[in-house]
Structure formats: structure tokens, C-alpha cells
SEDOVEX-838792 format. One line per field, with one value per residue: residue in one letter; x, y, z of N, C-alpha, C in turn. Coordinates in Angstrom, 1 decimal, padded with zeros to 4 digits. Layout:
N
residuo <- c(a  ...)
n.u <- c(X  ...)
n.v <- c(Y  ...)
n.w <- c(Z  ...)
ca.u <- c(X  ...)
ca.v <- c(Y  ...)
ca.w <- c(Z  ...)
c.u <- c(X  ...)
c.v <- c(Y  ...)
c.w <- c(Z  ...)
This chain:
64
residuo <- c(m  g  l  l  v  k  f  g  i  v  t  n  d  i  n  s  l  e  a  t  g  q  v  k  v  n  g  e  i  w  s  a  k  s  e  s  n  i  l  k  g  t  k  v  e  v  k  k  i  d  g  v  k  l  i  v  e  p  k  v  e  v  l  k)
n.u <- c(-007.7  -005.4  -003.8  -002.0  001.3  002.2  003.4  003.3  002.7  002.4  -000.2  -001.7  -001.0  -000.8  -002.6  -002.3  -003.9  -006.4  -007.0  -006.8  -005.9  -004.2  -003.2  -001.4  -001.6  -000.6  -001.6  -004.0  -006.0  -006.3  -007.9  -006.2  -004.6  -002.5  -000.3  001.4  002.2  002.5  004.2  003.3  004.4  006.0  007.3  005.4  004.4  001.8  000.1  -002.3  -005.9  -008.5  -011.7  -012.6  -010.2  -006.7  -004.1  -001.1  002.5  005.6  007.9  010.7  014.0  016.6  019.9  022.7)
n.v <- c(011.9  011.1  009.0  009.6  009.9  007.6  004.4  000.9  -002.7  -005.0  -007.3  -009.0  -009.8  -007.0  -006.4  -004.6  -004.4  -005.6  -004.1  -005.0  -006.1  -006.0  -004.1  -003.6  -001.2  000.7  -001.4  -002.0  -003.5  -002.7  -002.3  -002.0  -000.3  000.1  001.5  -000.4  -003.9  -005.3  -007.3  -009.6  -008.8  -006.7  -003.5  -000.5  002.8  005.0  006.9  008.3  008.4  006.7  006.7  003.9  002.7  002.4  004.2  003.1  003.0  001.2  001.3  003.3  002.5  004.4  004.4  004.8)
n.w <- c(007.0  008.2  007.5  005.5  004.3  005.6  006.4  005.4  005.2  002.6  002.7  001.2  -002.1  -004.4  -007.2  -010.0  -012.4  -011.7  -009.5  -006.9  -003.6  -000.3  002.5  005.6  007.9  010.6  012.3  011.2  008.6  005.3  002.1  -000.9  -003.7  -006.6  -009.0  -010.0  -009.8  -006.6  -004.4  -001.7  001.6  000.9  001.8  001.8  000.9  001.8  -000.4  -001.0  -000.3  -001.7  -001.8  -000.1  -000.3  -000.1  -001.8  -002.9  -003.0  -003.7  -001.0  -001.1  -000.4  001.0  000.5  002.6)
ca.u <- c(-006.4  -004.3  -002.9  -001.0  002.7  002.3  004.0  002.6  003.2  001.4  -000.6  -002.2  -000.5  -001.6  -002.7  -002.7  -004.9  -007.6  -007.2  -007.0  -004.8  -004.4  -002.0  -001.6  -001.1  -001.0  -002.3  -005.3  -006.0  -007.0  -007.9  -005.2  -004.3  -001.2  000.0  002.2  001.9  003.4  004.1  003.1  005.7  006.7  007.0  004.8  004.1  000.5  000.1  -003.6  -007.0  -009.6  -012.9  -012.2  -008.9  -005.4  -003.3  000.2  003.7  006.6  008.8  012.1  015.0  017.7  021.2  023.6)
ca.v <- c(011.9  010.8  007.9  010.1  009.8  006.5  003.2  -000.3  -003.9  -005.7  -008.6  -009.8  -009.2  -006.0  -006.6  -003.3  -004.5  -005.9  -003.1  -005.8  -006.2  -005.4  -003.7  -003.4  000.1  000.9  -002.5  -002.2  -004.0  -001.9  -002.6  -001.1  -000.5  000.7  001.6  -001.5  -005.0  -005.4  -008.6  -009.7  -008.6  -005.5  -002.2  000.5  004.2  005.4  008.2  009.0  007.6  006.8  006.0  003.0  002.0  003.2  004.2  002.9  002.7  000.6  002.3  003.3  002.6  005.2  003.8  005.8)
ca.w <- c(006.2  009.1  007.0  004.5  004.8  006.5  005.8  005.8  004.7  001.8  003.3  000.0  -003.3  -005.0  -008.6  -010.6  -013.4  -011.1  -008.4  -005.7  -002.7  001.0  003.3  007.0  008.3  012.0  012.8  010.5  007.3  004.3  000.7  -001.5  -005.1  -007.0  -010.5  -010.3  -009.0  -005.5  -003.7  -000.2  002.4  000.5  002.5  000.9  001.4  001.5  -001.2  -000.8  000.0  -002.8  -001.2  001.0  -000.7  -000.1  -003.0  -002.3  -003.8  -002.9  -000.2  -001.6  000.6  000.6  001.0  003.2)
c.u <- c(-005.2  -003.4  -001.9  000.3  002.9  002.9  003.3  003.3  002.1  001.1  -001.2  -001.7  -001.4  -001.4  -003.2  -003.8  -006.3  -008.0  -007.5  -005.7  -005.1  -003.1  -002.4  -000.8  -001.6  -001.8  -003.7  -005.1  -006.8  -006.9  -006.9  -005.1  -003.1  -001.2  000.8  001.8  003.0  003.1  003.9  004.4  006.4  006.3  006.4  004.5  002.7  000.6  -001.2  -004.7  -008.1  -010.8  -012.5  -010.9  -007.8  -004.7  -001.9  001.3  004.7  007.5  010.2  013.0  016.2  018.9  022.1  025.0)
c.v <- c(011.6  009.7  008.4  010.2  008.7  005.3  001.9  -001.5  -004.5  -007.0  -009.5  -009.1  -008.1  -006.2  -005.3  -003.4  -004.8  -004.9  -003.9  -005.8  -005.7  -005.1  -003.5  -002.1  000.4  -000.1  -002.8  -002.6  -003.1  -002.5  -001.6  -001.4  000.4  000.7  000.4  -002.7  -005.0  -006.6  -008.5  -009.6  -007.4  -004.3  -001.2  001.8  004.5  006.8  009.0  007.9  007.8  006.0  005.2  002.3  003.0  003.1  004.1  002.8  002.0  001.6  002.2  003.5  003.4  004.7  005.0  005.3)
c.w <- c(007.1  008.6  006.0  005.1  005.8  005.7  006.2  005.1  003.8  002.4  002.3  -001.2  -003.9  -006.5  -009.3  -011.6  -012.8  -009.9  -007.1  -004.9  -001.3  001.6  004.7  007.4  009.7  012.6  012.2  009.1  006.4  002.9  000.1  -003.0  -005.4  -008.5  -010.9  -009.4  -007.8  -004.7  -002.2  000.5  002.0  001.4  001.5  001.7  000.9  000.8  -001.0  -000.6  -001.1  -002.3  000.0  000.7  -000.6  -001.4  -002.5  -003.4  -003.0  -002.2  -000.8  -000.5  000.2  001.3  001.5  003.2)
């Protein structure tokens, strides 16, 4: 569970309907899925691990 509260970058578009996509976290490529489609290059936050897939959401940038 060391990946929780980690951030990564989408390396292959995440398709929510097909549950496909990949992200790079800490230099490692992981299969990923999300409730929404996320495009390659988007920063994401790892919410949990489901088997061998990461469940991610787009990272929300806070403006100061």
C-alpha cells in the first residue's frame, strides 16, 4: 500500500468504459483505471489499488 497518496503521469490515455490505461508512478508503469477518461500527460493522484490496477483521479491544482 505504499502507493497511496502518490502522484503520477498518464502514459496511455485512460478509458473509463474499457477500464484501460497506464500511469507512471515512481518510475514504474502501472495499469490504471478511473471513473472518467483521462488523457496522456495528465497528472493524477492514486486513490487505491484494485488487484494489479491503480485507481486514479486527475490531480486537482490549488491556486494560491
